[in-house]
N, C-alpha and C positions, 0 to 999 in steps of 0.2 A: 350813120342812122343810129345803130345801135350802141357806139358805142358812148357816144352822145348820151344818150340814156345811163348809159352802165352808170357813167361820170356822175350825172345827175345822183342815182337812185344811191350810190356809196358815200353819202354827204351825209344821212341820217345816222341819227345816233344810235346805239342799237337801243331794242326793248326787251325788257324781259319776260315776255307775257310767260314764262314758262312756272314764274314764281308762283306758291301757291299764295302772294301777298303781292299788292299796288303797292309800290313806294312812292315818296318822293321825288326820289333820283327817276323812276320813270315816264314821271311828266313833269319835267323841270322844265324837256326840249321845249315846252308850252308855254312856258314861262310864268309858271305858278309854282308859289310856296308861301313857307308863314302856316301859323296856327291851325286854318283852314283848312288843309291840304293835310296834316297830319292828324286831322280828326275824321277826313273820307278814308284815309290807307291805313293808319295804325290802328289795328281792332287786336281780335285776340289770337291772328294767326291763319284763323280760318276761309279770312277774307280772298276771294279768287275777282280776277280783274272781272268779271261780269258782276258779280254783286256789289264792287265797291262802285260800275258805271248806274249799276241800278238802285242801287243807295242816291247816289247821287243825286240822282234825275229828281226820284218822289220828294226828297229833299226841297227842289229845285222849285218842281209842281207846286208843293204842300206850301209854302211862301209866298207863289203868284196865288193862289188860288185864297190863299189867311189877307192878302192886301185889296182893300175894298177896291181898289182904282187895275188892281188883276197888274198891276206890273213888273217885269223881273230887271231884279237887280245885276250889274254889270258884274262887278265880281266873284259871285257865285256862280251864274253864267258858265263864267271862263273857268272857273274850279271843276264845275261837271263836265263840261266839255275837255279838259285838258285830258282826264283819262279814257276818252275816247281813244286815242292815240292810240292808246298800249293795245285794242282790240285790232288800228289798221296797223299797225305791226304786225300779229298773231297772222295775219293773210297770208303776210309774207311778199314778196316780186310784186308781184299784179298791182296789188294797191300802194304800194311802196311811193306814188306820184303823190295818191290823195293823203299819206302818211305825211309826205312831205309839204304840200300847201296847205293840210289845216291844219295840224303842227305852229306852221309862219303867224297863220291868220288868229289866231287864239293867243299865239306868243304877242302880239299888235291891239287883240282886244286888251288880255290883260295890262298891258303897259297902259294903254287910256281908263285902265277904269280907277287912277288913279285922278284922274279929272272930271271924268264921266262915271254920273252912277248907276245910269238907265239902259238897257236899250234904247228906249223910246229920245233918251236925249243924244245918244249918237245920233237918231236918223237926221233930229231936226235941227241940228247941228250942220250936216252934209245939207239938208234941202236947203236952209237959209244960204247956201256959202257954194249952190247947184254942182257939188261933188260928190252926188250919190254915187253914181256911175264909175267914177273918177277912179284910175287903175293905183290902187294901191288907198284909197278911203276905205275909212271904218263902215262904213253902211258895204263897200263891193267888200268886204273881208267879211264882216258877218253874211253877206247872205250866201259867204263860200261854205260859213263852219256849219251855218243851218243843212245846206245840199249834202255834209260830209255826215250831219248829223240820220238824215233821211236815207242816207246810202244805207250806213250800218241798222235801221232801221229794218229795210226792206229784202236786205241782205240776211237777216234773224226772220223773216216773215216766211222767207222763201225756204233759208234751209228746216224751218220748221214742217214745210206740207210735202204730202205725201207724189206730188205735183214733182217734183223735182228728184232725180235720182243723184246728185250729186252737187259736192259744195262749190262747183266749177260750174254748172248749169244754175244754181241759186243767185251765184255773184254776179256773174253774166248779166243772166235779168237785171239786175239790181243795176246795176252800171248802165246795163243800155238803158234804161227807163228815167234814172236818174242824172247821170251825170255825163253820158255820151254826147248828147244836144248841145251842151256848151264845153265840149273839145274838140280840142284840133283834127287833124286827119291825124296826123304824127302822136299825138298821144292815146288816142282812138286804138292805132296800132299798134302802138309799145302794151298798154295793157293787153286789148287781143292775144297777143304773144305771149304777156305772162300770167294767165289764167290757169294756161297747159300744166306750172310752176303749183299751182295751188295746192295745200295739204288738202288729205281725201278728210271727210269727216270725224273720221276719228281719230286721226293726226290735229287738227284744230280741237276736239273736244281734251285732248289728252294737255297741247299744250293753255288751253284757260283753265285746265284742271277742273275740269267738270266731267260730270255725267252724261248721260242723255237726256235725266230726268231733272237732272237739278239745269243743266243749262237751257233745256226750254222754259223753267221758271224763272229764269231769271233774265232771259230774253226775253220772255213774256212782261215780264215789270220793265224792264227797258220800254219794249214797243208802247205802252198805255203810258210811260209819264212822256216819255218821248213827241209823241202821237202831237197832244194840245200845244207843246212847245212848239213845235214846230208848226203849226196851224198858226199860233199867237203869233211867230214872228212875221208869217206871211201877211194877215193881219196888220201888220205895223205898217209894211211897204206899200198892201192895197188902199189904205187908209190916207194914205198923200199921196195919192196916185200915183203909184209908183208901180209899176209892171212886174210879173214876174220871169217871164221868157226872157234873161239874160245870168 
């Protein structure tokens, strides 16, 4: 079993989360490219992975709130989500499974943005064709991407809480809540083993090019911007009588 997981983990492109900038190459594994991504990452050289993610989700939330009907366009959603892959990369092998799955799902949604304008249109198509929960469907992929956003949000919340003494405690608790109920025993076992290889708090801050103060600021920005988006995605499913327990 261990060799099988090592084989899977070794296929993921390396993400350079120690750079003080996030580049288009780092997000390309999620299928994002183009001028809009250049605007996200090509700043004055001081943009860190955390600040790039926070900026992207704040823009996405602002657009959603500006639109009268509050819908989310698929292309900018994928552009924002692609940057989160870098954060998974900084967590190391324990979350390599999440990085692999998450990046693949974002890539599929990015390809679909050529045909579908909004998140709503994806769900409406799958509802019409009774393929919402079908393996590989865009609605299923969206559900998994939403799970990834939630996982990072909860890790950040735990990371800043005095209740948790280490990144391992913070990440283990977040994983148990957000992902473990939907993973097989084999995946849960591999993740549990990988938790012992997580970086320390200081190592993570170094990889993210942040200090305690700047990291907390950017993490709170991401939490505040991503929470309404996560809730909105959940409401899309519930409004179509689709349960969230899958």
